[in-house]
N, C-alpha and C positions, 0 to 999 in steps of 0.2 A: 531548759528547765531541769532541775535535778531529778534524778531517777526516784528519789523517795517520793516526790510529789505526784509521780505517775500513779502510785498506789492509791492516791486519794481521788484522782480525777476520774469521772466515769468514762467508760468507753462509749463513743457515740454509736458504735455498731452492737452494743450489747444485746438489744432486743432481737435483732437478726440473728445474733450468735445463739441466743436462747432457743430460736426455732430449730437450728440444726442440732444443738445439744439434745433438745427434746425428742427430736426424731431418733437420734442414736439410742437414747434411753428407751424409747418405745420399742425399737428393734430388739434390744437386749431382753427387756421384759417379756415381749411377745414370744421370744424363742424358749422361754421357760415353760409356756404352756402349749404352744402351737404343735410342738412335736409330739406331745402326749396324745392328742387326738389322732395323729397319723400313725402312732406306733404299731397298732394291730395290723395295718396294711403293709407297712414296712416289713414287719416280722414275717408275714406270709410271703411276701415278694422275694425276700433275701434268705428265707429258710433259717430264721433265727430261732433257736429253741426258747421254751418258756424260761429255762434256767438262766439263759443269757440275755434276754430282753431287757432286763433291768439296767444293763450297762449302756444302752442308749442315753439313759438319764444319769446313771452314776458317773460315766466317764466325764461328762460336762461338769457335774457338780464337784467331783474331786479336783479337777484342774481349776475350775473357777474359784471355789472356796479356798483351796490350798495356796493360790498364787495372788490372791487380792492384795494382801498387805505389801508384796513385793511390787505389784502393778502401782499402787499407790506412791510408793517410794521412788519408783522409776519415773513417775509423772513429776515429782518434786525435783529430781536430779536432772532429768533429761529435757524437761519442759512439758507442760500439760497439753499445749496444742499439738505438739509433735507426737506425743504418746497417744493422744486422742486419734489422730489421723492414721497413725500405724495401726492402732487397734481396729478402727473401722475397716481398712483394707484387709487386714489379715482375717478378721471375722467373715468378710465377704468371700475370701478365697476358701476358707474352711467351710463355709455354707455350700459353695459351689461343688467342693469334693463330696460333701454328704449327700447333695442331691444327685450326683453321678455315681454313688456308691453301688458296686457290683457285687459285694459280699459283706458279711458282718463285720470283718476286721476294719474294712475301709470306712464303714459308717461309724463304728467305735472310735477309730483314729480321728475322723473328722470332728466328731463331738468333743473330744479332748482338745483338739486345736481350737474349737470355738470357745471353749473354756479359758484356754490360755490367753487368747486375744481379748476375751470378755473382761479378764482380770486386769487388762491394760486400760480397755476403753471405759469401764464403769466408774472407777475412782477418779479418772482424769475428767470425765464429763462433770461430776459433782464438784470437783475441786475448781473447775473453771467458773462455775456459778459462784463459788465462795469468793473468788478474788475479783470477779467482774461487777458483781452487784454489791455495793457497799452502803447505799442508801437504805434505812430501815424500811420504808414503805415499798420501795422498788424491790428490795430483797424479799419481802413477803409476798409480792405478786409472783416474782420469778420462781420461788420454792413452791408457791401454790400450784403453779402450772406443772412444775416438775414433780411434785407429790402426787397430783391427780394422774399423771401418766404412769408413775411408778406404781400406784395402787390399782389403777383400772386397766392397765395394759395387759395384765395376765388374763383377764376375761375377755378382752378383745382377741387375744390369742386363740382362745376356745372358738369364738366366732369364725375368725379367718382360717383356723386350722380345719374346722368343720367344712367351710366352704371349699377350700382348696382341695382337701381329700376326697370330698364327695363329688365335686364337679371336675376337677382335673385329675391330679394324681399326688400321692404322698410326698414325692419328690419336690413339689412346688412349696411345700412347708419349709424347705431349705432354700430353694432358688429365691423365694421372695425376699430374703434378707439382702440380696445383691443390689436391687434398686434403692432400697432404704440406706445401705451403707454408702453406695456411690454419691447419692444426693447429699448425705450428711458430711461425708469426707470433703467433697468439693466446696460446699458451703462454708465448712470449718476453715478450710485452707485459704479462702479468699476474704473471709469476714472476721473470724476470731483473732484479736489482738491481745495477747496474753500481757498482763501489767509487767512493766520493767521492775527488776529488783526483787521478784518474788520467788525466784527459783533457789533451791537448795544446793550449794555447790559442795556440800561435804561427800565424803567417801561412802560407798555401799557397805552395809553391815552384812557380810556373807554369812557368818554364823547365824544371824538372826533370820536371814532368808530361809536357810536350811531348816532350822529348828521350827520356825512358824509354819512352813509349807507341810513339813512331815507331821506336825502336830495336828494341824487342821485337816489334813488328808485322812490321818488316822481316825479322828473324830467323826468326820462325815462318812467315811467307809464303815466305821463301827455301827452307826445308826442305820445305814444302808442294809448292812449284813443282817442286823437284828430284825429287819423287816422280813427276811426270807428264812434265815436260819434259827431265829430265836434269840432271846436275851441270855440264855444260859449256854450258848455255843462258845466253845473254847476260843475260837478265833475272835468272836464278837467282844468277849471280855478282855482278851489280849490287846485289842485295838484301842479299847478305852483306857486300859492301863497305860499303854504306850504314849496315847494322847496327853494323858495326865502328865506323865514324866517329861514328855517333850516340851509341853506348854510351860510347865514350871521352870524347866531349863531356859526356855525362851525369855521368860520374865527376868530370871537371874541374870542373863546375859545382857538384856536391855538395860539393866540397872547399872552395868559396869562399863559398857563400851562407850567411847567418845561419841560416835556418830551412829546411834541406835536406828534400827529399822522402824520401830515404833516407840518414839519417845513416851516414857511413862506419864509425862505431863499431859499428854493428850487424852489418855483414858482415866487418869486419877482426878481429873476435874470432876467435882460432883454432878455438875449438869450433863456434861457429855457422857459420863458413865451411866447415869441414869437413863439417858436417851438410848444409848446402845443396848442396854439390858431390857428396857421395856419394849424397844422396837423389836428385838430378836424374839422375845416372847409372844408379842402380838402376831408376828409372821409365822411362828409355830403354829398358832391356832388357825390363821388364815389359810395356809397351804393345805393342811389336812381337809379343811372344809371345801375347798375347790374340788379336791379329788372325790370326796364324799358326794357332793351335789352332782358332779358329772356322772358318777356311776348310778346314782340314784334316778336321775332323769333318763339316762340311756337304758340302763338294765331293767330298773323296776318300772319305770313309766313308758318305756319304749320310745323316747324321743330320738329323732335323727341326729347326727352330729351338728348340722346347721341349726336345727331348732334348739339344741341344747345351748349352743353358743349365744343365741338371741335371748335364751332364758336368763342368762346372766347380765343382761342390759341394765335392769334396775340397780344392780350392785355397782356398775360402772358409773351411772347416772348419780348415784348417791355419793361415791368417791369424788367425782368431779365437783359436785355441788359443795361438799363438805370441806374440800381442800380450797377451792377458789373463792367460794361465797362466804364460808363461815370462818375457816381458818385464816386465810389471807386478810380478811376484813378486820378480824378481832385480834390478830397477832401483835399489831402494834399498840393495842390498847389494853390488853390483859396479860398476866403472866403465863408462860407457856404451859405450866402445870395445869392451869385452869382450862386449857383446851385439850391437852393430852389425857388428863384424868377422866374427865366426862367423856371424851371422844371413845377411850377404851370401854367405859362403862356402857355407852350406848351400843357398841359393838357387841358386848357381852350380853345385852338384852335381846339383840337380834339373833345371836347364837342360841340363847335360851329358848326362843320361839322354836328353833329347829329340832330342839330335843323332842318335840311333840310330833315329829314325823311319823307317818304310818304309810302303808303300801298305797293307799288311795287318797293321801293328803291333797288338799286344793292348793293349786299353784297361786292363784289370786288371793286366797284366804290366809295362806300360812307362809309360802316360800317368798312371795314377792315382798310383803311388809318386812320379814326378817332380812332380805337382802338390802332393802333401802336403809335399814338401821344400821346394818353392817357397813354399808358403803358411807353413809353419813358420818358415822363414828370413826371409821378408820381414815377417811378423808381429813376430817377435823384434826385428828391426832398426828397423822403423818406429816402434814405440812409444817407445823412448828418443830416437830422431831427432826425433820430433814435440815431445816435452817439452823437449829440450835446445835446439831452435831458437828457442824464445821464453823460456828461462829466463836470468835475468841481465840482461835488458834493463830500461831504465828503464820504468815503467808508461806513460809518454807516448809510448813507441816501440813498444808491444807490437803495435799494429795492423800497422805497416810490417814488423816482424819476422815476423808471421804471414803477411803477403803474401809474403815471400820464400820461405817454405815452399811456398806455393801456386804461385808463380812458378816455382820449380825444378821442381815436378811438371808444371804445365801445358807449359812450354816443353820440358821432358824428354820429355813424351808426344808433343808434335808432332815433336820431332827423332826419337825412336825410331821412330814410325810411318813417317816418311819415309825415314830411313836404312836401317832394316832391310828395308822393303819394296824400296827400290831394289837393295839387295844380293841379296835374294831373286830379284827379276825378273831381274837380270843372270845370276845362277847358272843360273836355270831356262832362259833363253834359249840360254845356251852349251851346256847339257846337251842340249836338244832338238836343237840343231843339229849337235852331234857325233854323236849317236846316229841321227839321221835320215840323216847321211852314211854311216853304218855299215850302213844297210839295215833299220831298224826297220819292221815290217809293220803294227803296230796303232797307228794314230795316237791313238786315245782313251787307251790304255795309256801311250803316250809323253808324252802331255800331263800325265797324272796323276804318272808318275814324275818328270817335269821339276819339276812344281810341289813335290813332296815334297823333291827335291833342293834346290831354291831355299830351301825352308823350313829344312832342316837346315844349309845353308851360312850363312844369316843367324843361326841360333841359335848356332852357333860364335861369331860376333862378340858375341852377347849374353852368352855364358859369359865372354869376355874382359872385357866391360865390367863385369859384376858382380864379377870379380876385382880391377879397378881401384877399384871403389866400396869394396870391403873394404879394400884397401891404404890408400885415403885416410882411411877411418873410423879404422883403427888408428893411422896416422901423425899426423893432424891433431887428432882428437878426444882430448884428454888430460884431460878432466874426471874427477875421481876419484869414489869412492862418496859419495853424498849424505850429508850429516851432519846432526845435529840442532840445530846451532847457528843461532840466529836472525840473519838479516842484514836490512839495510834493504831497502825495496822497490826501490831503484835499484841494488842491488849487482850486480856482474857475476859471471860465472862464472869469470873470470879476466882478466888484463890482455890488452892487445893481442897480446902475443907468446905468450900462452898459459902463462905462467910458473906461475901458480897451479894446483896439482894437485888441490884439493879442490873438488868440485862441491856447493856449498851451496844449499839451498833455504830460502825463507822458512818460518817455522813460526808457528803460531797464537800471538798475544801474549795471555796471560791477564791 
């Protein structure tokens, strides 16, 4: 049978492969939050200063965010299955190094290595789904499962991180990755069969790799530094300027080179561009909220780490329901924008409820319904977004298109944490200063009131960001209802200006 036909035939092991790909994705998403819970204990154990503790998070974010596009292109060039397995093995080894860390340098180095291998693993996982599931209905189910894990995995990390830290030791938040990676790598090696003829045989764009990595690292570091040093700090401003110059040079380079790292056709498509932008904005809002709710429940309400993790379960349930029961069922029947727009709006309503937080707010009366709305909205929006972000690209570009999804999430997460944290800190400081001047008598109560005031002030910004994400999704994403008409593997979802209104997915060729 010709190799071109292999692209149209379904892989008989695709659903088994999905289980191992989903397990790997869960591990990566878990790692983004599980370490946060363990950080105070690790800091005490290894004698890490308050000024340096941020590097446990920053080292990972810089390596991950800076190398994602490179990782996506490596998957296209070297093979997605091979890149996926190597990424899993490397991530497990880096996690073992982190769990065994004897000093802060060893811990920071292991986190950077986790980021490097995560940048190989994450885009390879998503691009494998993109090339293995070609039937519209099957693709909807597969991406529904993947989207639920991507959305809810962070909250699961809070539960698992709290349990491991409280019952065992902070080191187990690293060691727990090893069995995840071992099972996923073994399963992937024996089960995944990458479609023939989907690999990109072009040369690697070295200038693009350097410019994109330095540009994204500068951007992520600029926002991370702004969180601690302030927005007017000279180095913070310098990082943003450098990032702008480097990323503009990157775009100019990609427009000229023969084999670009990021073919501009991938991001200039109206649908995909709208997905990347709206998804990044939604992640900005969500990451800040995770942090605020964690601090609110633990510091203000006195919840234990384990109880805090379980308090996030309604959000997980909402995301899984929204992704698998709403998004997956409706995606083949209605245009993607009619799921993404209302999904982000529902999440904004949930976020709006949380602007009413007070020191003694009821969990059942306020936080629980807000989390359910957030979860349902995000799950409904994420599912078509994940699928549409990789739909219509040529098979040889699926790795880098997948990397763009992860890049928007990673960069959005770094921006969200820094931006909303800075807003919350400024609002809390202003509140504390004004009320102290008015003669507040209980300093501990004033501290908690200021903290909650800062949270709600930042959450208002998150509401606005989600509304903008909804507007972008409705305006830019113009792909219509999926049709059953077969198209070629390299067919796009529309031309560069988005004129085509039908969102066609390849179907099985009999």
